[in-house]
C-alpha positions as CSV (number, residue, x, y, z in Angstrom):
1,M,2.0,40.3,14.1
2,S,4.0,37.8,11.9
3,E,3.0,37.7,8.1
4,L,2.7,34.9,5.8
5,N,4.3,35.4,2.2
6,V,2.2,33.8,-0.4
7,Y,4.6,32.9,-3.4
8,R,4.0,31.6,-6.7
9,P,5.2,27.9,-7.0
10,Y,6.2,28.4,-10.7
11,D,8.8,31.0,-10.4
12,G,8.9,31.8,-6.4
13,G,7.6,35.5,-7.2
14,L,5.6,37.2,-4.1
15,I,2.0,37.5,-4.6
16,R,0.7,38.9,-1.4
17,S,1.7,39.0,2.4
18,L,-1.0,38.3,4.8
19,P,-1.3,38.9,8.4
20,M,-1.2,35.6,10.3
21,Q,-3.6,34.9,13.0
22,T,-2.8,33.9,16.7
23,A,-4.1,31.5,19.2
24,D,-5.9,34.5,21.0
25,D,-7.6,34.9,17.2
26,V,-8.4,31.3,17.1
27,E,-10.3,31.5,20.5
28,T,-11.9,34.5,19.3
29,A,-13.3,32.7,16.4
30,L,-14.3,29.6,18.5
31,A,-16.3,32.0,20.8
32,T,-18.1,33.9,18.0
33,A,-19.1,30.7,16.4
34,H,-20.1,28.9,19.3
35,A,-22.2,31.8,20.6
36,L,-24.0,31.9,17.2
37,F,-25.0,28.2,17.4
38,L,-26.2,28.3,20.9
39,D,-28.4,31.4,20.1
40,R,-31.2,29.7,18.0
41,S,-32.7,33.0,17.2
42,A,-29.8,33.8,15.2
43,W,-30.1,30.6,13.1
44,M,-30.6,31.4,9.4
45,P,-34.0,29.7,7.9
46,P,-33.5,27.5,5.0
47,H,-34.8,30.4,2.6
48,Q,-32.1,32.6,3.7
49,R,-29.4,30.1,3.2
50,I,-30.7,29.6,-0.2
51,E,-30.7,33.2,-1.1
52,I,-27.2,33.7,0.1
53,L,-26.0,30.8,-1.7
54,E,-27.7,31.9,-4.8
55,K,-26.1,35.2,-4.7
56,T,-22.8,33.6,-4.0
57,I,-23.2,31.6,-7.4
58,E,-24.1,34.9,-9.2
59,I,-21.0,36.6,-7.9
60,M,-18.7,33.7,-8.6
61,S,-19.9,33.5,-12.2
62,S,-19.0,37.0,-12.9
63,Q,-15.7,36.4,-11.6
64,V,-14.7,33.0,-13.2
65,E,-11.5,34.6,-14.9
66,S,-10.1,36.4,-11.8
67,L,-10.7,33.4,-9.7
68,T,-9.2,31.1,-12.2
69,R,-6.1,33.1,-12.5
70,M,-5.9,33.5,-8.6
71,A,-6.1,29.6,-8.3
72,A,-3.6,29.0,-10.9
73,E,-1.1,31.7,-9.6
74,E,-1.0,30.3,-6.1
75,G,-1.6,26.5,-6.5
76,G,0.2,25.9,-9.7
77,K,-2.4,23.9,-11.5
78,P,-2.6,25.0,-15.2
79,Y,-4.9,27.6,-16.1
80,I,-7.2,25.3,-18.4
81,D,-7.7,22.9,-15.3
82,S,-8.0,25.8,-12.9
83,K,-10.8,27.0,-14.8
84,V,-12.5,23.6,-14.8
85,E,-11.9,23.8,-10.9
86,V,-13.6,27.1,-10.5
87,L,-16.5,26.0,-12.5
88,R,-16.9,22.9,-10.4
89,A,-16.9,25.2,-7.3
90,I,-19.5,27.1,-8.7
91,N,-21.6,23.8,-9.2
92,G,-20.9,22.7,-5.8
93,V,-22.6,25.5,-4.4
94,K,-25.5,24.7,-6.8
95,L,-25.7,21.3,-5.6
96,A,-25.8,22.5,-2.0
97,I,-28.8,24.6,-2.6
98,E,-30.6,21.6,-4.3
99,H,-29.9,19.6,-1.4
100,I,-31.1,22.0,1.3
101,P,-34.7,20.5,0.7
102,Q,-33.6,17.2,1.3
103,I,-32.5,17.8,5.0
104,K,-35.2,15.7,6.7
105,G,-36.0,13.0,9.0
106,E,-38.5,10.4,8.9
107,Q,-41.7,9.2,10.8
108,I,-40.7,6.2,13.4
109,P,-43.7,3.8,13.7
110,M,-45.7,3.7,17.3
111,G,-48.4,1.4,18.4
112,Q,-46.3,-1.7,17.6
113,T,-46.4,-2.9,21.3
114,A,-49.0,-2.1,24.1
115,A,-46.4,0.1,25.6
116,S,-46.0,2.4,22.5
117,V,-49.7,3.1,21.9
118,N,-51.0,6.8,22.0
119,R,-47.9,7.9,20.5
120,M,-46.6,9.7,17.2
121,A,-42.7,9.9,16.7
122,F,-40.6,11.2,13.9
123,T,-36.9,12.6,13.5
124,I,-35.7,15.8,12.3
125,R,-32.1,16.9,11.2
126,E,-30.6,19.5,12.9
127,P,-27.0,21.3,12.4
128,I,-24.3,19.4,14.1
129,G,-22.7,22.5,15.5
130,V,-19.5,24.5,15.1
131,V,-17.4,22.8,12.0
132,A,-13.8,23.3,11.7
133,S,-12.3,22.9,8.3
134,V,-8.7,22.3,7.9
135,S,-7.7,22.3,4.1
136,A,-5.2,21.1,1.4
137,F,-3.4,23.3,-1.5
138,N,-3.9,20.9,-4.5
139,H,-7.4,22.6,-5.1
140,P,-7.4,26.1,-3.6
141,L,-11.0,27.0,-4.2
142,N,-12.9,23.7,-4.8
143,L,-11.7,22.2,-1.6
144,I,-12.9,25.1,0.6
145,V,-16.1,24.9,-1.4
146,H,-16.6,21.3,-0.3
147,Q,-15.7,22.1,3.2
148,V,-17.5,25.5,3.9
149,I,-20.6,25.3,1.7
150,P,-22.1,22.2,3.2
151,A,-21.7,23.5,6.5
152,L,-23.5,26.8,5.8
153,A,-26.0,25.1,3.7
154,V,-27.2,23.2,6.9
155,G,-26.9,25.9,9.2
156,C,-23.5,25.3,10.8
157,P,-21.0,28.2,11.7
158,V,-17.4,27.3,10.0
159,I,-14.2,28.1,10.7
160,V,-11.8,27.5,8.0
161,K,-8.0,27.1,7.9
162,P,-6.6,27.1,4.3
163,A,-3.4,25.6,3.4
164,L,-0.6,28.3,3.8
165,T,0.8,28.0,0.5
166,T,-2.7,28.6,-1.0
167,P,-4.9,31.0,1.3
168,L,-5.9,33.3,-1.2
169,S,-8.9,31.5,-2.9
170,C,-10.0,30.8,0.5
171,L,-10.0,34.2,1.7
172,R,-11.7,35.1,-1.8
173,L,-14.7,32.8,-1.3
174,V,-15.1,34.0,2.4
175,E,-15.3,37.6,1.3
176,I,-17.9,36.7,-1.6
177,L,-20.0,34.8,0.9
178,H,-20.2,38.0,2.9
179,E,-21.0,40.1,-0.2
180,A,-23.5,37.7,-0.7
181,G,-25.3,38.7,2.4
182,L,-23.8,36.1,4.9
183,P,-24.0,37.5,8.3
184,K,-20.5,37.8,10.0
185,G,-19.5,35.0,12.3
186,W,-21.0,32.4,10.2
187,C,-17.7,31.8,8.1
188,Q,-14.5,32.9,9.6
189,A,-11.1,32.1,7.8
190,L,-8.1,31.6,9.9
191,V,-4.4,31.8,8.3
192,C,-2.4,30.4,11.2
193,D,0.2,28.0,12.0
194,N,0.1,24.2,13.1
195,E,0.4,25.3,16.8
196,A,-2.9,27.2,16.5
197,S,-4.7,25.0,14.3
198,S,-4.2,22.2,16.8
199,K,-5.9,24.5,19.5
200,L,-8.9,24.9,17.0
201,V,-9.5,21.5,16.2
202,S,-9.1,20.2,19.8
203,D,-11.4,22.5,21.3
204,S,-14.7,21.2,23.0
205,R,-16.7,23.6,21.0
206,V,-16.0,22.3,17.9
207,N,-18.5,19.6,16.9
208,F,-17.0,18.5,13.6
209,L,-13.8,18.4,12.0
210,S,-13.4,18.5,8.1
211,F,-9.8,17.7,7.4
212,I,-8.2,17.1,3.8
213,G,-4.4,16.7,3.9
214,S,-1.6,14.1,4.9
215,A,-2.4,10.7,6.8
216,K,0.2,11.6,9.3
217,V,-1.3,15.1,10.0
218,G,-4.7,13.9,9.9
219,W,-4.7,11.0,12.3
220,M,-2.6,13.3,14.5
221,L,-5.6,15.6,14.5
222,R,-7.9,13.1,15.2
223,S,-6.2,12.0,18.2
224,Q,-6.6,15.5,19.6
225,L,-10.5,16.0,19.2
226,A,-12.6,16.6,22.2
227,P,-14.9,13.8,23.1
228,G,-17.9,13.7,21.0
229,T,-16.4,15.8,18.0
230,R,-17.2,13.8,14.9
231,C,-14.8,14.1,11.6
232,A,-14.2,13.4,8.2
233,L,-10.6,12.8,7.2
234,E,-9.5,12.7,3.5
235,H,-6.0,11.7,2.9
236,G,-4.0,10.3,-0.1
237,G,-3.7,7.3,-1.8
238,A,-1.4,5.3,-4.2
239,A,-4.0,4.7,-6.8
240,P,-3.9,1.3,-8.6
241,V,-4.9,0.4,-11.9
242,I,-5.3,-3.2,-13.4
243,V,-5.3,-3.3,-17.4
244,D,-6.6,-6.6,-18.7
245,D,-5.3,-8.1,-22.0
246,S,-8.9,-7.3,-23.6
247,A,-8.6,-3.6,-23.1
248,N,-7.9,-1.1,-25.9
249,I,-4.5,0.5,-25.6
250,D,-5.5,3.3,-27.7
251,E,-8.3,4.2,-25.2
252,V,-6.2,3.5,-22.2
253,V,-3.1,5.5,-22.8
254,P,-4.6,8.9,-22.9
255,M,-6.7,8.3,-19.7
256,L,-3.9,7.2,-17.8
257,A,-1.7,10.0,-18.9
258,K,-4.4,12.3,-17.7
259,G,-5.0,10.5,-14.6
260,G,-1.5,10.4,-13.4
261,F,0.0,13.8,-14.8
262,Y,-3.1,15.9,-14.2
263,H,-1.8,19.0,-11.7
264,A,1.5,17.2,-11.9
265,G,0.1,14.2,-10.0
266,Q,-0.7,16.1,-7.0
267,V,-4.0,14.5,-6.6
268,C,-5.0,12.0,-4.0
269,V,-6.2,9.7,-6.5
270,S,-3.7,10.5,-8.9
271,V,-2.8,7.1,-11.1
272,Q,0.3,5.8,-9.6
273,R,0.5,2.1,-10.0
274,V,-0.4,0.6,-13.3
275,Y,-0.4,-3.3,-13.5
276,A,-0.5,-4.4,-17.0
277,Q,-0.5,-8.0,-18.4
278,Q,2.8,-9.2,-19.2
279,G,2.1,-9.8,-23.2
280,F,1.7,-6.1,-23.9
281,C,2.9,-4.2,-20.4
282,R,5.9,-2.9,-22.1
283,E,4.1,-1.4,-25.3
284,L,1.8,0.0,-22.8
285,A,4.4,1.6,-20.8
286,V,6.4,2.9,-23.8
287,R,3.3,4.6,-25.5
288,L,2.4,6.2,-22.0
289,A,5.9,7.5,-21.9
290,Q,5.5,8.9,-25.4
291,A,2.5,10.6,-24.5
292,A,4.1,11.9,-21.4
293,E,7.0,13.5,-23.3
294,K,4.6,15.4,-25.5
295,M,2.9,17.2,-22.5
296,K,3.9,20.8,-22.2
297,V,5.3,21.6,-18.9
298,G,5.8,25.0,-17.5
299,D,3.8,28.1,-16.3
300,P,0.4,27.5,-15.1
301,L,-0.8,30.7,-16.4
302,D,-0.1,29.7,-20.1
303,P,-3.3,28.4,-21.7
304,D,-1.2,25.6,-23.3
305,T,0.4,24.2,-20.2
306,E,-0.5,20.7,-19.5
307,V,1.6,20.2,-16.4
308,G,2.4,23.0,-14.0
309,P,4.9,23.1,-11.1
310,L,4.8,21.2,-7.7
311,I,3.8,23.2,-4.9
312,L,7.4,23.8,-3.4
313,P,10.8,23.2,-4.5
314,R,11.5,20.6,-1.9
315,E,8.8,18.5,-3.4
316,V,10.7,18.6,-6.6
317,D,13.7,17.3,-4.8
318,R,11.8,14.6,-3.0
319,V,10.3,13.3,-6.2
320,D,13.7,13.1,-7.9
321,E,15.3,11.1,-5.0
322,W,12.3,8.8,-5.2
323,V,12.7,8.2,-9.1
324,K,16.5,7.8,-8.6
325,E,16.0,5.1,-5.8
326,A,13.8,3.4,-8.0
327,V,16.0,3.3,-11.1
328,K,19.0,2.4,-8.8
329,G,16.7,-0.6,-7.4
330,G,16.2,-1.8,-11.1
331,A,13.3,0.1,-12.4
332,E,13.7,1.1,-16.2
333,L,13.3,4.9,-16.9
334,L,11.3,5.2,-19.8
335,C,11.1,9.1,-19.9
336,G,11.5,11.9,-17.4
337,G,13.3,11.2,-14.4
338,E,14.7,14.7,-14.2
339,K,14.0,18.3,-12.7
340,I,13.2,20.6,-15.5
341,S,13.7,23.7,-12.9
342,E,13.6,24.2,-9.1
343,S,9.7,24.2,-9.3
344,C,8.9,21.6,-12.4
345,Y,9.3,17.9,-12.7
346,A,9.3,16.1,-16.1
347,P,6.7,13.6,-16.5
348,T,8.0,10.3,-15.6
349,V,7.2,6.9,-16.5
350,L,9.0,3.9,-14.4
351,L,8.7,0.1,-15.9
352,N,8.7,-2.5,-13.1
353,P,10.2,-0.6,-10.1
354,P,10.9,-3.0,-7.1
355,D,8.2,-3.3,-4.7
356,D,10.2,-2.2,-1.9
357,V,11.3,1.1,-3.0
358,R,9.2,4.4,-2.1
359,V,7.4,4.8,-5.4
360,S,5.7,1.6,-5.0
361,Q,5.1,2.0,-1.3
362,M,4.0,5.4,-0.7
363,E,2.1,8.2,-2.3
364,I,4.0,9.8,-4.8
365,F,2.3,13.1,-5.1
366,G,4.3,14.1,-8.2
367,P,4.2,13.4,-12.0
368,V,5.4,9.6,-12.0
369,V,3.5,6.6,-12.9
370,C,4.9,3.2,-12.3
371,V,4.0,0.4,-14.8
372,Y,4.2,-3.2,-13.4
373,S,3.7,-6.7,-15.5
374,Y,1.6,-9.3,-14.4
375,A,1.2,-13.0,-15.8
376,D,-1.5,-13.9,-13.2
377,K,-4.7,-11.7,-12.5
378,Q,-5.0,-12.6,-9.0
379,T,-1.4,-11.6,-8.3
380,A,-1.9,-8.3,-9.6
381,I,-4.9,-7.7,-7.5
382,D,-3.2,-9.0,-4.4
383,R,-0.3,-6.4,-5.2
384,A,-2.9,-3.6,-5.7
385,N,-4.3,-4.3,-2.5
386,G,-0.9,-4.8,-0.8
387,L,-0.8,-1.2,0.6
388,P,-2.3,0.3,3.9
389,Y,-3.9,2.7,1.5
390,A,-7.3,2.6,0.2
391,F,-9.0,5.2,-2.1
392,Q,-10.1,5.1,-5.7
393,A,-9.0,2.3,-8.0
394,A,-9.5,1.4,-11.6
395,V,-9.7,-1.5,-14.0
396,F,-9.6,-1.5,-17.9
397,T,-11.2,-4.4,-19.5
398,N,-13.7,-5.3,-22.1
399,D,-14.6,-8.7,-20.3
400,L,-17.6,-8.3,-18.2
401,E,-16.8,-11.4,-15.9
402,D,-13.4,-9.9,-15.4
403,A,-14.8,-6.1,-14.7
404,L,-17.3,-7.9,-11.9
405,N,-14.5,-9.9,-10.6
406,V,-11.8,-7.2,-10.3
407,T,-14.2,-4.5,-8.9
408,Q,-15.3,-6.8,-6.3
409,Q,-11.8,-7.5,-4.9
410,L,-10.2,-4.5,-5.0
411,N,-9.9,-2.5,-1.7
412,A,-11.0,0.7,-2.6
413,T,-13.8,3.3,-2.0
414,A,-14.5,3.5,-5.8
415,V,-13.6,1.3,-8.7
416,M,-13.8,3.0,-12.2
417,V,-14.2,0.7,-15.1
418,N,-12.4,2.0,-18.3
419,D,-11.6,4.9,-16.9
420,H,-8.7,6.6,-14.7
421,T,-8.6,6.6,-11.1
422,A,-8.8,10.6,-10.8
423,F,-12.4,10.7,-11.9
424,R,-14.9,12.4,-9.7
425,V,-18.0,14.7,-10.1
426,D,-19.1,16.7,-6.8
427,W,-22.2,14.8,-6.2
428,M,-20.6,11.3,-5.8
429,P,-19.3,10.0,-2.5
430,F,-15.6,10.6,-2.4
431,G,-13.5,9.6,0.5
432,G,-10.7,7.0,1.7
433,R,-10.7,4.1,3.7
434,D,-8.1,2.5,6.2
435,A,-5.0,4.6,6.0
436,S,-6.6,7.0,3.5
437,G,-9.3,8.4,5.7
438,V,-12.7,7.9,7.3
439,G,-15.9,9.5,6.5
440,L,-17.3,10.7,3.0
441,G,-17.0,13.9,1.0
442,G,-19.4,15.1,-1.8
443,I,-21.6,17.9,-1.3
444,Q,-24.8,16.2,-0.2
445,Y,-22.7,13.5,1.7
446,S,-20.8,16.2,3.7
447,M,-24.0,17.9,4.5
448,H,-25.7,14.6,6.0
449,E,-22.5,14.3,8.0
450,M,-22.7,17.9,9.4
451,T,-26.4,17.3,10.6
452,R,-27.5,14.9,13.2
453,D,-31.0,13.4,14.2
454,K,-33.2,14.4,16.9
455,M,-36.3,12.3,17.5
456,L,-39.6,13.7,18.8
457,V,-42.2,11.4,20.7
458,F,-45.6,13.0,21.2
459,K,-48.1,11.2,23.6
460,S,-51.7,12.0,23.5
461,K,-55.2,9.9,24.0
462,H,-56.1,11.2,20.8
463,L,-53.4,9.2,18.9
């Protein structure tokens, strides 16, 4: 049996070695989950699911420090932000409990025609079936919560494959669920390679795929789904921000810095493209660069660190290559633009990079923010909408008419007004459109997608 070595992104130190599952293990997991779903006598009633999730919260709440350090060590997100992630994950379980009673159908009126008299009809919501969840590295605990807990909350067996760079938080959550009383087989974790993952995703026994990761992989996996398998795909973006001349720069700069450099920019809705009115564009960019230069970059386990490492050294090399390409093409480098180490890249601000370079065309997924000047607001909106990605966007303005105009025109699933693009709470709908994905995340939204309607029609002369 082959092994997976899990390393710390910051210094490359080995954290743990894990056995890798094979295609045979995938088959066993699928057979187990499918058998559970087919055996209605094995289904957990709502009160049992609630009890298990309440116990899960209790265990997680007693282990916040260890869960935080585990997530920070394997994922590289700074300690302070990893703690926020753990607390969000706990709250996500709470949200699932709150929404279990909302899994319900509705009455369908009958008797509207002569052919429909003497009938009573209503719908119920049933679990969709076996859920396969394929996750990403950047939120190693909270993403797993979002892909596993909704499935269990509605009564679906779930098989989860964590990112190979960050499997430990996932495995610990599954352990906690079993400690909380979850019967074996209802949640199984598979640490496996891409070939085994494809077998999992394409199997006809999978009723729903939850995928978080790159568009290239997500759309490829979608093409492999068996007929009838539904899916939710969450890909990346290149989040645009439009700053109007009525906005307060003192308030805008710290929000752009947080939204752009949080987790070293390794967030699917990270601030990437900032379009600022030309009269103050340079001032905004310079002040953003000054804020970036003050950020502490380094060891994610240091409580003072604000920007940690990228997940792999090759990602540092890629970001550096993209930045150098932009500077060569005419972008003005205001700060950063250099590797601090094999794992860390300096927070970088580029002013007016060309539209045809990669930092302007593709998701950076690194600590780089591009600022562009505009004279005409409509041109800025058109540029913001000019990429195939559409996830979250933002506009900074103190003009109500401007806010209404821009929010209506931006192609995005969510537009933040006077806030950065990376804002999220776990009870809001969250997901991309166009190349950025399909379907919605958010605890209760995932719960809804992981159920399906069944209609019951009763005929009686007494109705």
